[in-house]
Each structure stands twice: as C-alpha cells, then as structure tokens.
N, C-alpha and C positions, 0 to 999 in steps of 0.2 A: 504494500500500500504506500503510495507516494503522497507526501504532503505537498500542498500547493506552494510553489516557490520556496521549498525548504528541503532538508535532507530526508532520506527515506524513513518512513514510519517503521516502528519495531514490529514487523509482522510476526516474528517468532514469539514475542511476548503475547500478542493478540491470540495466537493459536493456543498458547498455554492457558490463557484465560478461558478460551472456549472449551478446552478439555476439562478444566476445573469445574465448569458449570454444567456438566453433562448428566446430572443426576436428578433433575427436578422438572416436572412438567408444569408449565405456567398456565393456571386456569383462573386465577383471581381476576375479577373485572371481566373485560372481554378483549379478545384479539391481542393477548400479550405475546403470542407467537409460540414457537417450539421450545423444547427443553433447553436449559443451558443459558437462560436469560431471555427477556422479552425482545421481540422485534416488532417494529411499528407497522401496522396495517392500516386501520381505518384513519388514523390521525394524519398520516404522512401525505395524503393526496390532495388536501384542500388548497384553495387559493390559486390565483393566476400566477404565471412566472413573474419574478422580480425583474427590475431593470438591471441587466447584467453589467452595463457600463458603470452604474453606481456601485455595484458590488466590487467590481475591479478597482475602482478608485479607492474605496475603503481598504481593500486588501493591500493595495500599493502603499497607502499611508502607513499601515501597520508594519509592513516590511521596512519602510524608511525609518520608522520609530523603534526598531528592534533594540538598538543600543539604549535608547531612553527607557524602554520598558524594563530592560535588565537592570539599569542603574536605579530606577525607582524601586524595584523589588529589593535590591540590595540595601537601599537606604531604609526601607521598612524593616528589614531584618536587623539592622543595626540599632533599632530602638527595642530594648529588651523588655517586651511587654509580658513578663512572666506571671502566670497564674497557676497556683497561688503564689503571692498574695494579691497580685493585681498591680504590678509595677509599671510605671511609665505609660499608663493608659492615656492620661491627658496630653502629654507631649506627642504621643502618636496620633491621637485624634486631631490635635491642632496641626500637625504636619500634613495629615491627609486633607483636612479641611482647607488649609491654606493653598494646597496644590489644586484642589478642585475649584476653589474660588478664582484662581488664575485662569482656569479653563472655562469660566463663565457660569459656574454653578452658584446658586444662592445657598448659603451654609447655615445650618442649625447645629448647635451643640446642646445635647439633651442629656442631663445628668440624672441618674437614678436615685434622686433624693428620697430618703425614707426606706430604701432597701437595706437590709442588714449588712450586705457586702460593702456598701458605700461608706467611706469614712474620710476625714480630712487627710489622713496619711495615704490612703489608696482610693481616690475618688473614681467613681464609675461614670466616665464621660463617654458618651456616644456621639458620633457625628453623622449628619445626613446632608447630602448635597442634592439640589434639585435644579435641573435645567429644562425649561419648557421650550418646546419647538413651536410649530405652527398651530398647535391645538393643545388643550389641557389633557385630554385623554386620547388613547390609553396611556396608563402609567406603567412603565417597566422599571421595577426596583431591583437593583443588583446589590446584594448584601454580602459582606464578608466580616468575619470576626478578627479583631486585631490581637486578641490574647493568644499566647502560646504556652505550652507546657514547659516545666523546668527542663534545662538542657540534659541533666544527668551525666553519667560517665561514658567513656568509650569513644570520645571524639578524636579525630586526627586533625581537625581544623578548629579554629575559634568559632564557637557556635553563633556568635553575634558580630562577626566581622563582615558578613556578606561576601564571602570569597566566591569569585567567578573563575572557573577553569574547566577545560575539557568539555565545553558546551553545557556546563551545569552551574547552577547557583546553589551554594551550600549555606546552611544556617538553620538554627532552630526556628520552626514555624514557616520556613520558606515554602514548603509543600503544603502545610496545614496552618494558615492558608493565605500568606501574604502575597504569594505569586498570583493567587486568585483575585485579590484586591487590585493588584496592578493590572491584571487582564481586564477587569471591569472598567477601571479608570481609562485605560488607553483604547478600549473598544469604543467608549463614548467619544473620546478625543479624536479618534480616527474618523468617525462620522462627521465631526465638525470640520476637521482639516480637509476632508474630501469635498466639502461644500454640499453635502446631501441634506435636503430638507427633511425635517423630522415632524410628522403629523402626530405628535404626542409629547410625553414628558419622560425624561430619563432621570431616575433617582439612584444615587449610590450612597450606601451607608457603611460605616465602619463601627462595629459594635463589640461590646465587651463580654467576657465571662462565658463564652460558648463552651469552653473546655470544662466548666463546672456547672453547666446546665443552662446558661444564657438568660437567667432570670432578671439580671440587671441590664441585659443587652436587648436582644430581639424581643424577648417577652415584655420588657418594659415599654418598648416602642409600640408593641401591639396593644398592650393594656391601656396606654395613653391615647390610642387612636391614631398614632402617627403612621403606622402600617395598619391598614384596615380595608375590608372588602369594599367599603363605600368610596374609597379614594385610590386604591391600589389594584391594578388589574392582574399583573404578573410579577412573580418574584423568582429570581434566579440566584442561587447561592453557589458561588464558584469553589466548592470544596474539591479536594483532590481525589476524584474517582476515576481518573484516566481520561484522556482527551477523546476517546472514541466511545464513551459510555455516558448515558443519561441516567441519573439516579432519581427514581420516582417515589421513594419512600423508605421506610425503615421498620424494623421489628419493634415490639413494645418492650418496655423495661419496668421491672418492679424491684426496687431496692428496699430491703427490710432489715431491721436489727432484731435479733433474737437474744434475749437475756435470760440465762438460767440462774436460779437462786438455790443455794444449799444452806448448810449450817456450819459455821466456823468451829474448829476444834484444834487441839494441839497436834502438830504434825507427827509426833511420836505415838499418838493414839488416834489414828484416823477413823477407827471404828466408832468413835464418839461423835463424829461429825458426818456431814453429807457433802460430798464434793460436787460443786456446780460444774466443774470441768468434766466429771464423769457423765453428767446429764447431757452436756453439749456433745461429748464424744459419741454418745448413743445416737443423737440426732444426725451428726455428720455421717456416721456409719449407715444409718437408714437412707440418707440422701444418696450415698454411693450405691447401696444395695437395691433400693426400690425406685427412687425418683429419677436418677440419671438414666437408667435403662429405659424407663417409660418415656422420658423426654426424647431420648435418642431414636424412638420410633415414630416421632411426629415431624413431618416435613411440611413446610409452608409452600403454597403455590406462588408466593411472591418471588421475584427473581433476585433473592438475596445472594450476595457474594461475600466471601468465598463460599464454596459448596457446603462446607461444614457448618456455616452459619444459617443454613436453611432449616436446621433442626432447632427445636426448643432446647435451651441450655440453662444451667444454673452454675454459678461460681461462688466460692467463699472468698469474698474480697479481703476480709480481715477477721482476726480472732484475738481476743484478749481475756485473760482470766487469772485469778489469784494475785499474788503480790508482784510488783514490778520486777522484771528480770534484772535490771541494772541498779536496783536499790539495795539497801541493806537487807539481807535475808533473815526471815523469821520463820519458825516452824508452824505453819498454819494450813489447815484444810481450806481450800478455796471455796468461799461462800458466794462467789459471783463470777459469771463468765459471759462474754458477749461475742457475737459473731455477726458480720454483715453479709447478707446474701444478695447476689446479683442475678436475678431471674430474667432471662430474655424470652418473652412469650410471643407467640405467633398471632397473626391476625385471625386465624381460625380458632384460637383458644379463647382469647379475651382475658381481661384482667381479673374479673371476679372468679373465674374458674381456676386461674393460676394461683391466686391467693388462697382460695379454699383448699386446693390440693396440698399446698405447703403447710397450712394450718392443721389439716387432718393428719398429715404425717407426724407433725410435732405432738399432737394430742395422743396418737397411738403409741408414740415412742416414750414420751415422758410420763404419760398417765400412770403406768404401772410402777414407776419408780418412787419409792417412799421418800418423802422429805424434799423432793425436788419440785420447785415451782418455776414458772416461766412467764414471760410476756413477749409478744411480738409487736413491733412498732413499724409502721410504714414510714419510709424515708423519702421515696420518690416514686411516682407512678407516671409513666408516659405511654399512652396508647399508640399502637401502630398507625402509621399514616401511609396513604397510597394515592398518588395523583391519578385522576381519571384518565384512562388510556386515550380518550378522544380530545384531550386538552390541546388547544392551539399552541401552547408552550412546547409540548413535546414535538409537535409537528414542525415548528419553526427551528428547533435545535436539530431535529433529524435532517431537515433540508440543508442547514448550514454545515453540519458535519460531513454530509455527502459532498458538498461543494468544496470544502477546505481539504478534507482528508482523502476524498475519493473512495470512501468505504461506507458500508452500512453500519450505523451505530447499534449498540446493544443497550437495551433497557435493563437496569439493575436496581436493586434495593440495598440499602446500607445495613451492615450487621449491627451498627450502633446508631444511636440517635444523633441528630444535629438540629439546627434551628428551624428546620421544616416543621417540627412539632408545634412551635409557637405560632407560626404563620397560619397553619391549618386550624389549630384548635382555638386559639385566642382571636386572631384576626378574621378567621372564617374564610380565608382565601383558598380556593381549591387549586388554582393554577400556580403551583410552586414545585420546583425541581432543584436538584444540585447538579451543576456541570462546571468543571473547571480544570486547570492544569495540575499536573502532579499525579503520582502513583500512590494509591491508598496504602500500600504496604510500607511506604517510606515514612509515613506520618509517625511522629513521636520517637523515631529511631535515632541513634547516633549517626552523625554525618548525613543528616537529612538533606535532601537536595531536590531541585526541580530542573528538568531539562529545559534549556533555552528554547528548543524547537517546539516542545509541548506548550510552553508559555506563549509563544508567538501564535501558534495555531489556535490555542484556546481563545486568545484575544480576537482572532478573526471570526471564530464561530460565534462568540458573544456579540460581536458587532453586527454580523449578518442576521442572526436570530432576532436581535433587538429591532433592526429595520423591518424585518419580516412581520414581527408582532405589531409594529406601529402601522404598517400598511395593510394589514389583513391578508398577507401572503400575495402582495401584488406582483 
C-alpha cells in the first residue's frame, strides 16, 4: 500500500493486524463486515464526488508543512504534561491556544473549577479554538488530550526532548496523543492555506486528564454544554489507533474495590484471630477458578483489537493488606485487606449483569467463612459505546483514507476507554470516532514514538474528512 506523496505504507504490519483479528464475526449494529474487524458498506457510498482540485491543494499544503508539523509535535512533547499529578497543563494549553489564535481561531480557556482534581498547584485548564467559515454549521470538533502518563524507566532517549531521527519523533505522549493534536491543528491550517472555502465551523480542543478518566477535561466541556448535541455535529478524537483504522467505540469498564475484614490477633497465635488476607485469597482463587474461564468464553461482536480483547476480562489492579511492608514490623493477624478489580465487560453483557456476577461470586466464597466480612464499592463505571455504522463521520474518514493511503480502512473498537464515552453519554453526540497517527501498541511504552509519515498522512485524512463533512460529501 503506497501513501500519497510519501514512503510506502507498512503492508507487512497491516497483514499482521488482519491475522490478529481473524477470530470474531462482526454482527453488532448492521453491515460491520466480515470477521477480523469491520469494513464499511452502507456508510461509504453516500455523497457526490468532492472537488479533486481542492483536495490536491490541501494535500500539497500538508506536504509543504511537513517540517512544521514535526516541529510543532516536538514542541508539544517538550512540555511535560505528566498525569498524575497534572503538571504543566496551563502552559501547554496556552501554547496550543496561542498557536491556534495565530491561525485565526477564537480561543477559550475553560478551567474545571470545582472538580477535585483542580487545584492552585495543578490547575485543570482546557483550551478550545473555534474558526467559523462561510456558515455556522456543521461543526466539526477535533479533540485531543494534552496529558501524558509518567515516563517510567527503560528509555534510551530523553522522554521530553522531542528527539526526531530515522523518520520518527520520540517522546512520552508523542503517540498518545500529541502527534494527534498536531495533525488536527495542521489539517485545519492546510485548508486555510489552500484557500478552500469552509461551509461550516472547525473547532479544536486540547483537554486534560484523559489518562485518569477525563472528568476535568472532555467530561467537563460536555457537562458545561461546550460540547453538546445542540451545537456540535461531529467529533473526531485523533488517538493512536493506526492510520488505516477507524475506531468506532470501546468495551465497558467496571472498577470496584473489595475490602475484606477479619479480626486482629497476635501473630504468634493466629488461631485467635481471623485473617482478612485469607478471605481475599479465597476470592482471588475463585476468580481464577470460576470467573476467568467463564469470561474467556464470551466474545463480543464489536471489532475490538487486539483479538484477545474481544473477550470479557477481569484484572486485579492492586492489592493491599495487613501492616505496611516497609514499616516497622509487628506480629499481627491482618484484620483488613483491599483489592481493586478491573472488569472489562462487553456490550452484550451490560453493567448490571457484570456487577451481579462478581457480587454473587464474592457472596458464595466469603459467606461460609466464619469471622470474615466484606464490602464492595464501585469506583468507576463506563458503559460500552458504539458509533452507528451509517454515520456520515465514518463514511467521510473511509473516503479520505482510501484517497490518502490507497487502501480500504478497517473499523475497530478500542480495548480500553477514551473520551468517546463522555461525548456519547454526556453530550449525546452519536457521531464520534477516534482516528489519528501512531500505533496503539506504542502508547505508554519506553521510547514511545510516532512515524513522521503516519503523522503527515493522518493530517491529510483529517483535512479531507473535515471538508467532506462540511460539504455533505460533495
């Protein structure tokens, strides 16, 4: 597969992806296509052909701006917006806002005042830029999160230096997802430089805290009505899902905290106490023995990647019990133990059934144990989301990917959640997808990088899809 005006696309990687997805038939919704990821049928054929000359002018402008796009991405990486705790959010929001203002956008800085994450030391500042064309509607909103996870160990380059070499940009958050923000910015700018009239409005936002749930970021904008069905027609989130794939949703997530209670006693006479750790151990054993095999037999029809994520799963994210390991040791039977469970449920299961299944297992396991009590507390619940297969947004991206990459895109769903959940559930906007540069497998890894050719190609796709949505597929 050859990219337009660029180096050959990685066809071997695409073939590996196709093989990885060969285990699930897609039946959710309608016309999601054959097994191994959805392919577009109904949605891809609408609309009259676009003005090819305009498309060519926009693509040419993006090629001319390639060095600028890379430089802007590297500049974003050099702002260490690490979450937690939320470092450098405001400087990054101001940097992005000032750049957008120079490109003709009206800028709003929206602070999540009142959210528990917001503080004077770590303010939660979001930025939204708006550029109206010849008409107010439709509104195409391109959203990217500015926060990145901590760098961690194992790097061979400075994670916040924005190193560019061998056709790649390196740095923490470059893939997830500062390259996506740069692609959105220069997609809009290329349209302006090409002199193409826009019968609608382009919005670009940089939001906070996606890595920790997005509640002070996209959720805040949705709750305040800044992103809303009444004013926003389409939302594209340029997350790193590979440049030949369109992400149409994600599985559900249920985080819960189980606390077991026992009775403290002297460690030399444990028979006088009741160990809360023993109670937790029995629950963990039951999860391995009963729940995990049951979940392993459930496969979603959504095109979730990688293939293993099409199954329902549960993970023990954390466990803590008894006295602190690094403190001064005392001989005591543990009277308290906590564990955090991460249950990823399928659209076919639903949250209520997933929660009841876990509660029932805990009741069966701990109920017969004398002296052990427990409580289960919900920490976070996110329902699965799925974009309608007939969405004009999917169709526009499909046409743009075919134009830029010369290949048929694959429809996928994400194994984890992203800010789509807030756009769909709070704002009520059905037309939302993730599409952007970068490879999903590189997110949060040491030596995280984004290929320059992927960045440039994704910029072209976003620009052409935006024009397509504005013109109704002209």
